[in-house]
C-alpha positions as CSV (number, residue, x, y, z in Angstrom):
1,X,-79.9,18.2,-106.8
2,X,-79.7,21.8,-108.0
3,X,-79.4,24.7,-105.6
4,X,-81.5,27.7,-106.5
5,X,-80.1,31.2,-105.9
6,X,-82.3,34.1,-104.6
7,X,-82.1,35.7,-108.1
8,X,-83.6,32.6,-109.7
9,X,-86.8,32.7,-107.6
10,X,-89.8,33.8,-109.6
11,X,-90.4,37.5,-109.2
12,X,-86.9,38.4,-108.0
13,X,-85.2,40.9,-110.2
14,X,-81.5,41.1,-110.7
15,X,-79.6,44.3,-110.5
16,X,-76.3,45.0,-112.2
17,X,-73.6,47.5,-111.3
18,X,-72.4,50.1,-113.8
19,X,-69.0,48.5,-113.8
20,X,-70.4,45.1,-114.7
21,X,-72.5,46.5,-117.5
22,X,-69.6,48.4,-119.0
23,X,-67.4,45.3,-118.7
24,X,-70.0,43.0,-120.4
25,X,-70.6,45.6,-123.2
26,X,-66.9,45.9,-123.9
27,X,-66.3,42.2,-123.8
28,X,-69.3,41.6,-126.1
29,X,-68.0,44.0,-128.7
30,X,-64.5,42.6,-128.5
31,X,-65.7,39.2,-129.8
32,X,-65.2,38.4,-133.5
33,X,-68.3,38.4,-135.7
34,X,-68.9,34.7,-136.4
35,X,-71.3,33.6,-133.6
36,X,-69.0,34.1,-130.7
37,X,-71.0,37.0,-129.4
38,X,-74.0,34.7,-128.4
39,X,-71.7,32.8,-126.0
40,X,-71.3,35.7,-123.6
41,X,-75.0,36.4,-122.8
42,X,-75.6,32.7,-122.5
43,X,-72.6,32.3,-120.1
44,X,-73.7,35.3,-118.0
45,X,-77.5,34.4,-118.1
46,X,-78.4,37.6,-119.9
47,X,-80.6,38.4,-122.8
48,X,-79.3,40.2,-125.9
49,X,-81.7,43.0,-125.1
50,X,-79.7,43.7,-121.9
51,X,-76.6,44.3,-123.9
52,X,-78.4,46.4,-126.5
53,X,-79.9,48.6,-123.7
54,X,-76.6,48.9,-121.9
55,X,-74.8,49.8,-125.1
56,X,-77.3,52.6,-125.9
57,X,-77.1,53.9,-122.4
58,X,-73.3,54.0,-122.6
59,X,-73.4,55.8,-126.0
60,X,-76.0,58.3,-124.8
61,X,-73.9,59.1,-121.7
62,X,-70.8,59.6,-123.8
63,X,-72.7,61.9,-126.1
64,X,-74.1,63.9,-123.2
65,X,-70.6,64.3,-121.7
66,X,-69.2,65.5,-125.0
67,X,-72.0,68.0,-125.7
68,X,-71.0,71.6,-125.3
69,X,-72.8,73.4,-122.6
70,X,-73.2,77.2,-122.4
71,X,-71.6,79.0,-119.6
72,X,-74.1,80.5,-117.1
73,X,-73.6,84.1,-116.1
74,X,-73.3,84.9,-112.4
75,X,-76.1,87.0,-110.8
76,X,-75.1,89.6,-108.3
77,X,-77.6,89.2,-105.5
78,X,-77.4,92.9,-104.6
79,X,-78.6,94.1,-108.0
80,X,-80.8,91.1,-109.0
81,X,-84.5,91.4,-109.4
82,X,-87.0,88.6,-109.6
83,X,-87.0,88.8,-113.4
84,X,-83.2,88.2,-113.4
85,X,-83.7,84.8,-111.9
86,X,-86.5,83.7,-114.2
87,X,-84.5,84.6,-117.4
88,X,-87.6,85.3,-119.4
89,X,-89.4,82.2,-118.5
90,X,-92.9,82.5,-117.0
91,X,-93.2,81.5,-113.4
92,X,-94.9,78.2,-112.6
93,X,-97.2,80.1,-110.2
94,X,-98.0,82.8,-112.8
95,X,-101.6,83.4,-113.8
96,X,-102.8,84.5,-117.2
97,X,-100.2,86.2,-119.4
98,X,-100.5,89.8,-120.4
99,X,-102.6,89.0,-123.4
100,X,-105.1,87.0,-121.3
101,X,-104.1,83.5,-122.5
102,X,-103.4,81.0,-119.7
103,X,-99.7,80.2,-119.1
104,X,-98.8,76.5,-119.4
105,X,-98.0,75.1,-116.0
106,X,-100.1,77.7,-114.1
107,X,-102.4,76.6,-111.5
């Protein structure tokens, strides 16, 4: 007789920790190329799409972390005006622009 776990019941979704995902992706890519890679998802009860999605997420996170970000200037609250905070962007509450066309996001 086979015992069913809660994750095997229809409709129950499994969740995976970030550490688990990274470990599986690293282990998957450490395998040699002659069919050994299919054993890992089979052993873990995963689909290859899990690994593909996790690899892309890992790669995107690495690219984001390496991207250069501009340094923001500090605003002196004593000399700041409302336009200083908006930095040239129209306010979400703003009405029509100066030329009469509606501003996107305005209500």
